[in-house]
C-alpha positions, 0 to 999 in steps of 0.5 A: 518449442523453446522460444530462441531469442536475441536483441539487435541494436541498429548499426551505424559502422560498415565497411572495414569499420566492423573489426573495431566492433568485433574488438569490442566484442560485439558480431555484426549482422543483417536482417534480411525479409519482405519488401523492406530494406535490410538493416544493418545490426549488431550484439553481443557476441556470447548471446550471438553464437549461443543463439547460433548455436542454439537455433542452426538454420532451421529454428526461427528466432524472436529477434527485437531491433532498438523495440520492435520485433521480428520472427527470422531464420538464420540464413548465413554465418560467417566464422573464423576459420582459426578462432572459431568466432562467429564474425557475421549472420545474416538474418532473414525475416519471415512470418508467422504464415509464411511456410518455410524450407529448411533442413532440420536434423535427424537424430538417432535414439536408443544408440547402444541399446539395439540388439545389433551393437549389443551383438557386436555389429556397428550402426551407423548413420547414412542421412543426418538432414532431411528438408521439410516445409512448415509454418514457424510454429510447426518447425520442429528443432530435429525429427528422432527415429529410434535405432533399438529394433536394429538386430542384424545386418539385413535391418535398416532405417529409411526415410519411411520409419521417421515420424513428422510432427503434425503441421509438417511436410517433406519439401520434396512432394516426391520424397524418396521414402526407401532413402537409407537413414542407418544401416548396419555393418559387420565391423569387418567388412567396415574396415576391409572397406577402410583399407579398400579406401585407402583409409578414407571415411566409407559413409557419405554424410551429409554434414554442414560446414560452419558456413554451410551451404544455403538452405532453401527457403521460400524467402531467399535472400543473398548475401555473399560476396565473391569468396564465399564470405559476407558483406558487411554492407547489406543489399537487397534481397530477393524474397518470394515467400509462400504465405 
């Protein structure tokens, strides 16, 4: 797995004063984890934005904080809804032996190559993420599944068709393997369904918003304040990590 790194500096500025940090091209952040006190941090906006997009909420990030190294998962990101700029990041420190519960994206491969698509049918993805658990070193960036064998509207991809990497398990021990990941549709049937729904999308997908819902982990942190925005002043997190 590609190692994602980010250099953080300890931050002395809190509250409304962080606005100046942002004007200076810095992103305020906070690092929670273990029994340690939360650490207020900051980093360059360009590097931070790259890490946020690359790591998402499922890939561990190797942090260096004033020379001290920590492994962390991005817990929460605050995005400017107009400028789409990263305003604040909450990291949650983990250990190599922690078992992390998180969502990873399901990627369909072979798009455009299936017999179904060549026959003019449409393949739509119904589930875009799946919850898994693994130690940080084993967490996959994504889980790929081929749709090349789909041929008719009777064909589909289910959870049972996914292959988890070694050391990775589903978070839910009773995971429904019959849950549909992708279906094949007749264009006319899809159009009729769209018209019946007054033009609204017909397929419901589980897609995270920019700020995203909290990802279940064995290492939990509470960093939101009323209204859904992150606090610039950290507070002690509630941690219960599996070893």
